[in-house]
Each structure stands twice: as structure tokens, then as C-alpha cells.
TORKOL-159539 format. One record per residue (C-alpha): residue in three letters; x negated, y, z; residue number from 1. Coordinates in nm, 3 decimals. Each point is the difference from the previous one (the first is absolute). Layout:
N
NODE   residu         x         y         z   num
NODE      ALA         X         Y         Z   NUM
...
This chain:
470
NODE   residu         x         y         z   num
NODE      UNK    -0.796     2.674    -1.079     1
NODE      UNK    -0.226     0.249     0.138     2
NODE      UNK     0.133    -0.147     0.359     3
NODE      UNK    -0.076    -0.328    -0.135     4
NODE      UNK    -0.329     0.034    -0.117     5
NODE      UNK    -0.099     0.147     0.353     6
NODE      UNK     0.203    -0.288     0.183     7
NODE      UNK    -0.232    -0.214    -0.210     8
NODE      UNK    -0.336     0.130     0.056     9
NODE      UNK     0.074     0.060     0.387    10
NODE      UNK     0.086    -0.394     0.031    11
NODE      UNK    -0.295    -0.084    -0.222    12
NODE      UNK    -0.221     0.209     0.187    13
NODE      UNK     0.157    -0.171     0.337    14
NODE      UNK    -0.104    -0.349    -0.166    15
NODE      UNK    -0.338     0.048    -0.090    16
NODE      UNK    -0.145     0.322     0.162    17
NODE      UNK    -0.318    -0.101    -0.091    18
NODE      UNK     0.055    -0.128    -0.355    19
NODE      UNK    -0.320     0.105    -0.210    20
NODE      UNK     0.220    -0.023    -0.335    21
NODE      UNK     0.325     0.009    -0.073    22
NODE      UNK     0.201    -0.112    -0.337    23
NODE      UNK     0.367     0.147    -0.097    24
NODE      UNK     0.131    -0.223    -0.205    25
NODE      UNK     0.193     0.216    -0.278    26
NODE      UNK     0.316    -0.107    -0.254    27
NODE      UNK     0.268     0.194    -0.182    28
NODE      UNK     0.269     0.196     0.182    29
NODE      UNK     0.064     0.121     0.347    30
NODE      UNK    -0.184    -0.269     0.195    31
NODE      UNK    -0.311     0.092    -0.167    32
NODE      UNK     0.080     0.392     0.107    33
NODE      UNK     0.042    -0.104     0.320    34
NODE      UNK    -0.366    -0.204    -0.008    35
NODE      UNK    -0.149     0.336    -0.197    36
NODE      UNK     0.127     0.232     0.283    37
NODE      UNK    -0.187    -0.312     0.288    38
NODE      UNK    -0.301     0.062    -0.201    39
NODE      UNK     0.015     0.393     0.018    40
NODE      UNK     0.032    -0.002     0.391    41
NODE      UNK    -0.307    -0.248     0.048    42
NODE      UNK    -0.243     0.170    -0.215    43
NODE      UNK     0.109     0.310     0.187    44
NODE      UNK    -0.044    -0.162     0.310    45
NODE      UNK    -0.382    -0.118    -0.147    46
NODE      UNK     0.048    -0.346    -0.094    47
NODE      UNK    -0.184    -0.184    -0.293    48
NODE      UNK     0.328    -0.066    -0.207    49
NODE      UNK     0.079    -0.061    -0.358    50
NODE      UNK     0.298    -0.055    -0.191    51
NODE      UNK     0.034    -0.365    -0.219    52
NODE      UNK     0.237     0.073    -0.277    53
NODE      UNK     0.156    -0.175    -0.235    54
NODE      UNK    -0.044     0.096    -0.375    55
NODE      UNK     0.211     0.305    -0.087    56
NODE      UNK     0.174     0.020     0.303    57
NODE      UNK    -0.031     0.425    -0.008    58
NODE      UNK     0.199    -0.006    -0.326    59
NODE      UNK     0.331    -0.134     0.182    60
NODE      UNK    -0.025     0.136     0.303    61
NODE      UNK     0.356     0.169     0.125    62
NODE      UNK    -0.037     0.382     0.100    63
NODE      UNK    -0.049    -0.055     0.369    64
NODE      UNK    -0.277    -0.251    -0.060    65
NODE      UNK    -0.171     0.232    -0.242    66
NODE      UNK    -0.029     0.245     0.220    67
NODE      UNK    -0.150    -0.232     0.238    68
NODE      UNK    -0.255    -0.090    -0.246    69
NODE      UNK    -0.084     0.365    -0.044    70
NODE      UNK    -0.066     0.041     0.380    71
NODE      UNK    -0.264    -0.327     0.022    72
NODE      UNK    -0.187     0.106    -0.282    73
NODE      UNK    -0.013     0.341     0.196    74
NODE      UNK    -0.106    -0.198     0.277    75
NODE      UNK    -0.301    -0.152    -0.195    76
NODE      UNK     0.143    -0.389     0.013    77
NODE      UNK    -0.175    -0.177    -0.255    78
NODE      UNK     0.218    -0.195    -0.252    79
NODE      UNK    -0.106    -0.259    -0.176    80
NODE      UNK     0.196    -0.294    -0.186    81
NODE      UNK     0.134    -0.281     0.222    82
NODE      UNK    -0.191    -0.251    -0.206    83
NODE      UNK    -0.377     0.214     0.074    84
NODE      UNK    -0.171    -0.256     0.259    85
NODE      UNK    -0.282     0.227     0.045    86
NODE      UNK    -0.065     0.107     0.363    87
NODE      UNK    -0.014    -0.179     0.337    88
NODE      UNK     0.296    -0.152     0.151    89
NODE      UNK     0.235     0.189     0.143    90
NODE      UNK     0.080    -0.063     0.369    91
NODE      UNK     0.372     0.113    -0.031    92
NODE      UNK     0.179    -0.030    -0.304    93
NODE      UNK     0.344     0.202    -0.029    94
NODE      UNK     0.285    -0.160    -0.233    95
NODE      UNK     0.187     0.242    -0.161    96
NODE      UNK     0.033    -0.160    -0.338    97
NODE      UNK     0.387    -0.097    -0.001    98
NODE      UNK     0.259     0.147     0.232    99
NODE      UNK     0.368    -0.154     0.099   100
NODE      UNK     0.149     0.112    -0.348   101
NODE      UNK    -0.181    -0.284    -0.160   102
NODE      UNK     0.219    -0.294    -0.155   103
NODE      UNK    -0.254    -0.217    -0.214   104
NODE      UNK    -0.280    -0.186    -0.005   105
NODE      UNK    -0.365     0.173    -0.017   106
NODE      UNK    -0.171    -0.028    -0.310   107
NODE      UNK    -0.316     0.141    -0.182   108
NODE      UNK    -0.186     0.237     0.200   109
NODE      UNK     0.255     0.003     0.289   110
NODE      UNK    -0.051    -0.394     0.028   111
NODE      UNK    -0.391     0.059    -0.009   112
NODE      UNK     0.004     0.282     0.223   113
NODE      UNK     0.213    -0.232     0.257   114
NODE      UNK    -0.291    -0.281    -0.026   115
NODE      UNK    -0.267     0.236     0.058   116
NODE      UNK     0.168     0.130     0.361   117
NODE      UNK     0.041    -0.381     0.074   118
NODE      UNK    -0.390    -0.038    -0.072   119
NODE      UNK    -0.042     0.271     0.261   120
NODE      UNK     0.215    -0.097     0.235   121
NODE      UNK    -0.225    -0.393    -0.053   122
NODE      UNK    -0.260     0.211     0.076   123
NODE      UNK     0.117     0.162     0.289   124
NODE      UNK     0.135     0.313    -0.083   125
NODE      UNK     0.265     0.117     0.215   126
NODE      UNK     0.323     0.054    -0.254   127
NODE      UNK     0.253     0.249     0.066   128
NODE      UNK     0.325    -0.038    -0.179   129
NODE      UNK     0.207     0.357    -0.115   130
NODE      UNK     0.345    -0.041     0.064   131
NODE      UNK    -0.010    -0.361    -0.111   132
NODE      UNK    -0.330    -0.288    -0.106   133
NODE      UNK     0.002     0.059    -0.373   134
NODE      UNK     0.199    -0.259    -0.212   135
NODE      UNK     0.252    -0.069     0.312   136
NODE      UNK     0.393     0.002    -0.032   137
NODE      UNK     0.068     0.211     0.283   138
NODE      UNK     0.359    -0.098     0.005   139
NODE      UNK    -0.017    -0.401    -0.010   140
NODE      UNK    -0.415    -0.034     0.136   141
NODE      UNK    -0.137    -0.225    -0.255   142
NODE      UNK    -0.197     0.093    -0.259   143
NODE      UNK     0.086     0.161    -0.364   144
NODE      UNK    -0.271    -0.236    -0.171   145
NODE      UNK    -0.279    -0.240     0.072   146
NODE      UNK    -0.155     0.231     0.264   147
NODE      UNK     0.042     0.298     0.216   148
NODE      UNK    -0.229     0.233     0.229   149
NODE      UNK    -0.088    -0.193     0.306   150
NODE      UNK    -0.018     0.295     0.249   151
NODE      UNK    -0.126    -0.011     0.363   152
NODE      UNK     0.213     0.331     0.048   153
NODE      UNK     0.294     0.131    -0.171   154
NODE      UNK     0.139     0.356    -0.001   155
NODE      UNK     0.361     0.049    -0.013   156
NODE      UNK     0.123     0.283    -0.102   157
NODE      UNK     0.323     0.181     0.050   158
NODE      UNK     0.173    -0.342     0.141   159
NODE      UNK    -0.079    -0.361     0.019   160
NODE      UNK     0.075    -0.242    -0.242   161
NODE      UNK     0.134    -0.328     0.069   162
NODE      UNK    -0.211    -0.165    -0.238   163
NODE      UNK    -0.338     0.081     0.261   164
NODE      UNK     0.182    -0.232     0.227   165
NODE      UNK     0.132    -0.289    -0.135   166
NODE      UNK    -0.103    -0.268    -0.256   167
NODE      UNK    -0.409     0.039    -0.116   168
NODE      UNK     0.013     0.341     0.072   169
NODE      UNK    -0.103    -0.024     0.323   170
NODE      UNK    -0.318    -0.188    -0.121   171
NODE      UNK    -0.044     0.288    -0.266   172
NODE      UNK     0.068     0.296     0.247   173
NODE      UNK    -0.210    -0.101     0.316   174
NODE      UNK     0.089     0.308     0.260   175
NODE      UNK     0.256     0.248    -0.090   176
NODE      UNK     0.035     0.295     0.102   177
NODE      UNK     0.242     0.280    -0.031   178
NODE      UNK    -0.048     0.373    -0.122   179
NODE      UNK     0.374     0.192    -0.049   180
NODE      UNK    -0.171     0.316    -0.131   181
NODE      UNK     0.224     0.167     0.198   182
NODE      UNK     0.321    -0.096    -0.167   183
NODE      UNK     0.310    -0.107     0.106   184
NODE      UNK     0.062    -0.317    -0.190   185
NODE      UNK     0.355    -0.070     0.222   186
NODE      UNK     0.242     0.072    -0.273   187
NODE      UNK    -0.075    -0.292    -0.225   188
NODE      UNK     0.137    -0.340     0.107   189
NODE      UNK    -0.246    -0.225     0.120   190
NODE      UNK    -0.073    -0.349    -0.225   191
NODE      UNK    -0.072    -0.162     0.332   192
NODE      UNK    -0.139     0.079     0.377   193
NODE      UNK    -0.289    -0.100     0.146   194
NODE      UNK     0.025    -0.208     0.294   195
NODE      UNK    -0.299    -0.031     0.263   196
NODE      UNK    -0.025    -0.181     0.382   197
NODE      UNK     0.227     0.245     0.230   198
NODE      UNK    -0.182     0.099     0.301   199
NODE      UNK     0.297    -0.117     0.194   200
NODE      UNK     0.062    -0.355    -0.061   201
NODE      UNK     0.196    -0.167     0.271   202
NODE      UNK     0.398     0.003     0.053   203
NODE      UNK     0.063     0.157     0.341   204
NODE      UNK     0.051    -0.296     0.241   205
NODE      UNK     0.232     0.116     0.275   206
NODE      UNK    -0.056    -0.126     0.400   207
NODE      UNK     0.354    -0.124    -0.001   208
NODE      UNK    -0.053    -0.191    -0.306   209
NODE      UNK    -0.014    -0.414    -0.042   210
NODE      UNK    -0.159    -0.237    -0.219   211
NODE      UNK     0.361    -0.015    -0.194   212
NODE      UNK    -0.015     0.393    -0.019   213
NODE      UNK    -0.281     0.001    -0.304   214
NODE      UNK     0.149    -0.283    -0.226   215
NODE      UNK    -0.012    -0.311    -0.132   216
NODE      UNK    -0.200    -0.124    -0.290   217
NODE      UNK     0.042    -0.354    -0.119   218
NODE      UNK    -0.294    -0.112    -0.278   219
NODE      UNK     0.129    -0.306    -0.222   220
NODE      UNK    -0.282    -0.130    -0.222   221
NODE      UNK    -0.312    -0.216     0.015   222
NODE      UNK     0.069    -0.291    -0.205   223
NODE      UNK    -0.207    -0.325    -0.009   224
NODE      UNK    -0.382     0.126     0.058   225
NODE      UNK     0.123     0.390     0.018   226
NODE      UNK     0.109     0.008     0.341   227
NODE      UNK    -0.323     0.257     0.076   228
NODE      UNK     0.199     0.259    -0.192   229
NODE      UNK     0.330     0.010     0.184   230
NODE      UNK    -0.244    -0.036     0.316   231
NODE      UNK    -0.181     0.311    -0.091   232
NODE      UNK     0.328     0.201    -0.116   233
NODE      UNK     0.175    -0.099     0.344   234
NODE      UNK    -0.345     0.152     0.215   235
NODE      UNK     0.024     0.257    -0.188   236
NODE      UNK     0.340     0.077     0.082   237
NODE      UNK    -0.072    -0.030     0.374   238
NODE      UNK    -0.296     0.175    -0.051   239
NODE      UNK     0.222     0.312    -0.162   240
NODE      UNK     0.238     0.005     0.333   241
NODE      UNK     0.273    -0.210    -0.092   242
NODE      UNK     0.165    -0.102     0.344   243
NODE      UNK     0.055    -0.373    -0.111   244
NODE      UNK    -0.184    -0.203    -0.308   245
NODE      UNK     0.154    -0.328    -0.122   246
NODE      UNK    -0.163    -0.226    -0.252   247
NODE      UNK     0.176    -0.218    -0.191   248
NODE      UNK    -0.243    -0.248    -0.170   249
NODE      UNK     0.129    -0.197    -0.329   250
NODE      UNK    -0.272    -0.240     0.003   251
NODE      UNK     0.145    -0.270     0.242   252
NODE      UNK    -0.317    -0.137     0.150   253
NODE      UNK    -0.129     0.334     0.112   254
NODE      UNK     0.339     0.109     0.140   255
NODE      UNK    -0.016    -0.345     0.238   256
NODE      UNK    -0.302     0.188     0.134   257
NODE      UNK     0.235     0.269     0.150   258
NODE      UNK    -0.271     0.236     0.102   259
NODE      UNK    -0.279     0.240    -0.112   260
NODE      UNK    -0.283    -0.076     0.263   261
NODE      UNK    -0.157     0.381    -0.071   262
NODE      UNK     0.348     0.163     0.067   263
NODE      UNK     0.253    -0.192     0.208   264
NODE      UNK     0.217     0.272     0.023   265
NODE      UNK     0.067    -0.061    -0.349   266
NODE      UNK     0.354    -0.244     0.033   267
NODE      UNK     0.050    -0.276    -0.268   268
NODE      UNK     0.341    -0.084    -0.103   269
NODE      UNK     0.000    -0.261    -0.299   270
NODE      UNK     0.290     0.049    -0.276   271
NODE      UNK     0.127     0.342     0.184   272
NODE      UNK     0.081     0.132    -0.380   273
NODE      UNK     0.244    -0.265     0.009   274
NODE      UNK     0.162    -0.036     0.311   275
NODE      UNK    -0.008     0.370     0.138   276
NODE      UNK     0.374     0.127     0.059   277
NODE      UNK     0.118     0.316    -0.263   278
NODE      UNK    -0.039     0.213     0.332   279
NODE      UNK    -0.411    -0.088     0.032   280
NODE      UNK    -0.058     0.024    -0.390   281
NODE      UNK     0.153     0.339     0.077   282
NODE      UNK    -0.186     0.099     0.231   283
NODE      UNK    -0.374    -0.144    -0.044   284
NODE      UNK    -0.266     0.187    -0.228   285
NODE      UNK    -0.094    -0.310    -0.263   286
NODE      UNK    -0.343     0.002    -0.158   287
NODE      UNK     0.035    -0.257    -0.288   288
NODE      UNK    -0.233    -0.178    -0.218   289
NODE      UNK    -0.336     0.006     0.147   290
NODE      UNK    -0.154    -0.338    -0.128   291
NODE      UNK     0.326    -0.152    -0.017   292
NODE      UNK    -0.067    -0.202    -0.317   293
NODE      UNK     0.282    -0.189    -0.138   294
NODE      UNK     0.197    -0.039     0.298   295
NODE      UNK     0.082     0.384     0.013   296
NODE      UNK     0.236    -0.057    -0.325   297
NODE      UNK     0.273    -0.218     0.246   298
NODE      UNK    -0.004     0.378     0.263   299
NODE      UNK     0.050     0.237    -0.227   300
NODE      UNK     0.369    -0.046    -0.097   301
NODE      UNK     0.123     0.013     0.411   302
NODE      UNK    -0.293     0.248     0.061   303
NODE      UNK     0.108     0.269    -0.285   304
NODE      UNK     0.388    -0.048     0.080   305
NODE      UNK    -0.016     0.052     0.375   306
NODE      UNK    -0.345     0.178     0.107   307
NODE      UNK     0.057     0.377     0.099   308
NODE      UNK    -0.346     0.097    -0.064   309
NODE      UNK    -0.267    -0.197    -0.172   310
NODE      UNK    -0.328    -0.016    -0.087   311
NODE      UNK    -0.080    -0.194    -0.346   312
NODE      UNK    -0.372    -0.115    -0.034   313
NODE      UNK    -0.219    -0.254    -0.228   314
NODE      UNK     0.181    -0.285    -0.079   315
NODE      UNK     0.324     0.131     0.040   316
NODE      UNK    -0.034     0.253    -0.239   317
NODE      UNK    -0.124    -0.264    -0.254   318
NODE      UNK     0.305    -0.245     0.051   319
NODE      UNK     0.213     0.371    -0.040   320
NODE      UNK    -0.209     0.035    -0.296   321
NODE      UNK     0.125    -0.309    -0.170   322
NODE      UNK     0.401    -0.032     0.098   323
NODE      UNK     0.180     0.272    -0.150   324
NODE      UNK     0.264    -0.090     0.245   325
NODE      UNK    -0.217     0.052     0.299   326
NODE      UNK    -0.073     0.370    -0.206   327
NODE      UNK     0.366     0.051     0.059   328
NODE      UNK     0.052    -0.052     0.314   329
NODE      UNK    -0.288     0.205     0.096   330
NODE      UNK     0.118     0.293    -0.223   331
NODE      UNK     0.325    -0.060     0.206   332
NODE      UNK    -0.113     0.054     0.312   333
NODE      UNK    -0.010     0.397     0.033   334
NODE      UNK     0.384     0.010    -0.103   335
NODE      UNK     0.063    -0.191     0.327   336
NODE      UNK    -0.211     0.228     0.212   337
NODE      UNK    -0.310    -0.287     0.041   338
NODE      UNK    -0.290     0.164    -0.048   339
NODE      UNK    -0.303    -0.148    -0.211   340
NODE      UNK    -0.402     0.033     0.015   341
NODE      UNK    -0.221    -0.132    -0.304   342
NODE      UNK    -0.345    -0.051     0.040   343
NODE      UNK    -0.144    -0.122    -0.295   344
NODE      UNK    -0.362     0.002    -0.123   345
NODE      UNK    -0.042     0.094    -0.395   346
NODE      UNK     0.055    -0.359    -0.116   347
NODE      UNK     0.317    -0.063     0.196   348
NODE      UNK     0.163     0.323    -0.105   349
NODE      UNK    -0.069    -0.055    -0.385   350
NODE      UNK     0.184    -0.360     0.072   351
NODE      UNK     0.303     0.216     0.158   352
NODE      UNK    -0.022     0.249    -0.293   353
NODE      UNK    -0.050    -0.238    -0.286   354
NODE      UNK    -0.312     0.181    -0.090   355
NODE      UNK    -0.373    -0.085     0.002   356
NODE      UNK    -0.223     0.098     0.286   357
NODE      UNK    -0.206     0.254    -0.235   358
NODE      UNK     0.318     0.166    -0.089   359
NODE      UNK     0.073     0.035     0.352   360
NODE      UNK    -0.333     0.100     0.070   361
NODE      UNK     0.054     0.286    -0.291   362
NODE      UNK     0.211     0.193     0.207   363
NODE      UNK     0.052    -0.108     0.370   364
NODE      UNK     0.211     0.306     0.080   365
NODE      UNK     0.289    -0.114    -0.246   366
NODE      UNK    -0.032    -0.372     0.058   367
NODE      UNK     0.068     0.061     0.378   368
NODE      UNK     0.310     0.193    -0.098   369
NODE      UNK     0.078    -0.247    -0.203   370
NODE      UNK     0.054    -0.252     0.248   371
NODE      UNK     0.205     0.267     0.213   372
NODE      UNK     0.220     0.094    -0.295   373
NODE      UNK     0.043    -0.415    -0.068   374
NODE      UNK     0.049    -0.147     0.331   375
NODE      UNK     0.086     0.316     0.209   376
NODE      UNK    -0.244    -0.047     0.257   377
NODE      UNK    -0.293     0.155     0.142   378
NODE      UNK    -0.325    -0.122    -0.190   379
NODE      UNK    -0.373    -0.003     0.057   380
NODE      UNK    -0.168    -0.073    -0.236   381
NODE      UNK    -0.330    -0.133     0.111   382
NODE      UNK    -0.335     0.081    -0.147   383
NODE      UNK    -0.284     0.274     0.027   384
NODE      UNK     0.183     0.281     0.078   385
NODE      UNK     0.366    -0.179     0.117   386
NODE      UNK     0.264     0.153    -0.191   387
NODE      UNK     0.336     0.055     0.260   388
NODE      UNK     0.358     0.094    -0.167   389
NODE      UNK     0.354    -0.035     0.122   390
NODE      UNK     0.349     0.166    -0.122   391
NODE      UNK     0.010     0.318    -0.098   392
NODE      UNK    -0.343     0.127     0.172   393
NODE      UNK    -0.290     0.130    -0.117   394
NODE      UNK    -0.291    -0.305    -0.021   395
NODE      UNK    -0.276    -0.060     0.243   396
NODE      UNK    -0.332    -0.048    -0.061   397
NODE      UNK    -0.211    -0.134     0.271   398
NODE      UNK    -0.342     0.148     0.058   399
NODE      UNK    -0.160    -0.285     0.254   400
NODE      UNK    -0.164    -0.303    -0.011   401
NODE      UNK    -0.282    -0.157    -0.250   402
NODE      UNK    -0.149    -0.276    -0.190   403
NODE      UNK    -0.085    -0.228     0.356   404
NODE      UNK     0.402    -0.042    -0.012   405
NODE      UNK    -0.081    -0.241    -0.330   406
NODE      UNK     0.047    -0.304     0.237   407
NODE      UNK     0.240    -0.293     0.036   408
NODE      UNK     0.265     0.089     0.263   409
NODE      UNK     0.003     0.367     0.059   410
NODE      UNK     0.312     0.044    -0.200   411
NODE      UNK     0.169    -0.252     0.204   412
NODE      UNK    -0.130     0.250     0.315   413
NODE      UNK     0.136     0.266    -0.197   414
NODE      UNK     0.343    -0.134    -0.032   415
NODE      UNK    -0.016    -0.126     0.361   416
NODE      UNK    -0.080     0.358     0.123   417
NODE      UNK     0.286     0.178    -0.232   418
NODE      UNK     0.230    -0.214     0.176   419
NODE      UNK    -0.140     0.049     0.355   420
NODE      UNK     0.052     0.368    -0.094   421
NODE      UNK     0.310    -0.046    -0.133   422
NODE      UNK     0.166    -0.174     0.269   423
NODE      UNK    -0.085     0.290     0.275   424
NODE      UNK     0.267     0.245    -0.200   425
NODE      UNK     0.230    -0.264    -0.175   426
NODE      UNK     0.252     0.237    -0.095   427
NODE      UNK    -0.268     0.209    -0.269   428
NODE      UNK     0.130    -0.031    -0.332   429
NODE      UNK    -0.062     0.216    -0.328   430
NODE      UNK    -0.328     0.241     0.066   431
NODE      UNK    -0.006    -0.049     0.349   432
NODE      UNK    -0.049    -0.368    -0.022   433
NODE      UNK    -0.262     0.141    -0.303   434
NODE      UNK    -0.220     0.195     0.235   435
NODE      UNK     0.029    -0.293     0.252   436
NODE      UNK    -0.185    -0.196    -0.288   437
NODE      UNK    -0.207     0.223    -0.092   438
NODE      UNK    -0.115     0.041     0.340   439
NODE      UNK    -0.079    -0.376     0.008   440
NODE      UNK    -0.226    -0.009    -0.268   441
NODE      UNK    -0.170     0.283     0.062   442
NODE      UNK    -0.102    -0.144     0.345   443
NODE      UNK    -0.073    -0.330    -0.141   444
NODE      UNK    -0.234     0.154    -0.248   445
NODE      UNK    -0.159     0.239     0.245   446
NODE      UNK    -0.120    -0.304     0.190   447
NODE      UNK    -0.210    -0.110    -0.261   448
NODE      UNK    -0.198     0.382     0.023   449
NODE      UNK    -0.256     0.014    -0.027   450
NODE      UNK    -0.090    -0.221    -0.292   451
NODE      UNK    -0.237    -0.263     0.087   452
NODE      UNK    -0.204    -0.250    -0.204   453
NODE      UNK     0.222    -0.312    -0.078   454
NODE      UNK     0.353    -0.042     0.104   455
NODE      UNK     0.221     0.005     0.282   456
NODE      UNK     0.122    -0.341     0.130   457
NODE      UNK     0.354     0.023     0.074   458
NODE      UNK     0.030    -0.116     0.360   459
NODE      UNK    -0.255     0.262     0.095   460
NODE      UNK     0.185     0.271    -0.211   461
NODE      UNK     0.264    -0.092     0.251   462
NODE      UNK    -0.165     0.053     0.263   463
NODE      UNK    -0.124     0.320    -0.114   464
NODE      UNK     0.349     0.095    -0.051   465
NODE      UNK     0.084    -0.092     0.374   466
NODE      UNK    -0.263     0.243     0.124   467
NODE      UNK     0.066     0.293    -0.228   468
NODE      UNK     0.364    -0.020     0.040   469
NODE      UNK    -0.039     0.059     0.398   470
């Protein structure tokens, strides 16, 4: 606790070195003890710091936290009631109300203190949460009740927590910092691993290689009025480095056009899904579903049966969710050595699992793991802090990306981008395939940074990915 308090105080000083006043909001328990230790340090360093504590906090403090309270009092830290609004608003607020042990909705004085931190933040104060924003479920990433602290910064202690990086957690945690407090937590198995954009993004391309050396991608999708989705996926696959990319549009009118004027290197193959030989189906990496509409259902029995590498997105997932026979065909692929990547957003995942979107979002890691169990696949549950899971492997949570990706077509780009990466390492399966997908997801998210106002246009994102991948 002494180390934790010092770490909090140091970060507070780094974030607001010239802050004239600092409030430390303290609740019951060890999280409050961390805050009291921080307040004592800040006071010793000459800062105008006060503790605002919930009523009766000192009657329920654990032993270490009680010692921290004594040190704060010895340092001369004023300790007032959390409801006391006297004095000027603080420039920095330290949230030490509730830690990672919270498991129910805050009420009473705790709820009032959380609301007060919200008012402080709205008035311009920097909010620093200790270990977790109070009221946030740090395992699953959602508020435990009607509200949780929204912090600009969170100092995670000992280890990072999954809920800080997925679902609503990213909006509540802000920038996440880590201090291990010089403790080795490696003996405990992780709930998930955090994924960021790798320094090296490209598959090595040998001088003696040719276009056939880097794999073929076939995009099957684009029903009437939705051919743009399939085009975006195909362009992304080509930008990822696939040697050849074929486009099988399901809209008869669009298929007759026979070319993409912006990317003439894409090759169009009408009804490829139907006419391809078993050898061709086995050799290519297929991206199926982008804008596929109702016509995608006709393609799925053959593709599920014969395609060795299959990325299923959008309408392909919806068609499978509504057809038990297609679900059985999907689940049977792994036993034949066929590999599948599912890329649902939360609503599509809910349909596949027979649940509500709220149930999926309530525990995103568990939902992705359940998709893997049912369908023997690599599952990518998209959204804030996309979750990746595969059989027998620790799940991953993607740390890149931002809300500018909340735009039509960016998911189609991601599906094609994954297909393009996978085509270059066609033998990958298991954890190796999960790593390929994780790299694709991380680089896709990183291309959207730094966050800007508004949304990325999907076609512009493809160009950004192509430049970043070189």
C-alpha cells in the first residue's frame, strides 16, 4: 500500500505539476488506503491536498489502510466529509473510492461521491482513478450500476485489468498507466493478453517471390445495392499484401461491370463460389459475407464444406445464425482441418449465440470464448476493445483503434485486411492464426490514430492501411 500510494502521488504530480489544489476522494477499504498514502506524500511535497472521505470510512478500514490514515493525519492532511463542498474546486481529483473488489452497484454516500467526481470533471478537473474508476467492473468493462467515474487517467496497480480495455471501460478509464509496484505477478495465469500494433507489420517478401507466392484471396459478397462492402474488403486484402485478389459479386448488375476503376488490379470472377474446383477452393483464402444480403445464403453450404480458409463476416454470420444446418456445418469444419475466422459485431454475436446484445456486452471475453467453443473457430468480437479467442489459447484484447472507426464499411475493410494477411501464411492454424488475426486487428485500429473529430471514411482507411503496411 505504501508503494501504491507513492506511485499514485508521483503520477498525480506528473499529470498536474502546477495544480494549486488536489482532492483525494476516499472510501472504505484498501483503495481508500492507497489514496490516503498518496495524500500524505503530496502534502509532504508541499501540495494543497485534502481528503474527502465518505461518512464512517475510518470505522471500517483494514489494518494497512488504518495505518495509511494515521500517516495522512501526521502529515497534516485535512480530512473532511465527502459531501462538504466548501473551498474552491480542485484542479486534480484522485478517485480512491472503490477498488477492484467492488461487485455491486454503489449506493448512498458512495454513489453521491461518484456523482461529485463527475461534477468536478465537468468543471475542468483532471480525474485520476486509483486501480479502477469507481463503480466500474474491471473484469468485464461495464458500470456496476447507473454510473461510474469517468477518469482522464487510471493508474492500474500490480497488473492490468481486462475491463479497462473493452466495452465501456475505455471511456471510463481514459489513459491507462501501469505500476507493478516491483511485484512479480507472473505466477498467476492471465485472464487475457493485451494486443498492440507491432513494430514490424509486414510478412517478409523474398526477391525470388512472385504474385503466386503471397496467396490468393477471393471476396464473396456484394448483393444488390451493397457491392461497395465487397469492394472495400477486396481493396483491403490487396493492400495487406495478398498476391492476387478476386472479387465474386453476388449482384448480377454489378458483376457485369467487370472491373473496379479505382483498383483495376482486382480480378472479377462471377459465380466463382459455384464454379471453382475443389482444388481452387482449398488453395484460396475466402472472405465471405461483406454486403452479401440474402444471396449469401446460397453460397454458404458449398463454402462451409470445401473452403479450407474462410473469413465469415456480416451477412454470412446472420445467415448462419438463422439456420441450424449451417451452424452444424460451421462447427464441423475444424474436425476436417478447415480453419475459420468469425468477425461479428456484438449484435451478430448475439444472434449466433441466441442471446441479447446486452448479454454479449456484459461479458465480452466470455462471449468470444463461447463462440470458439460452439464453432471451433477463431472468434473476433468487434467493438471497443475487440476480443479475440481461439481454442486452447488465452484470449486477446486489442488496445488500438478509437471511435472514428464507428463508420460504415470499416468492418468490411477489417475482414478483407484479415484475409490478405492470412493468405500470405496459409499454413497457419491455432495460436499462429490467432496471432495473424490479432496483428491485422491491431494494425487496422492503429491506422485510425491519432483520434480526430468525426469518422474515418472506409475507402480512406484502406489507403492509410496500404501506406502504413509498407
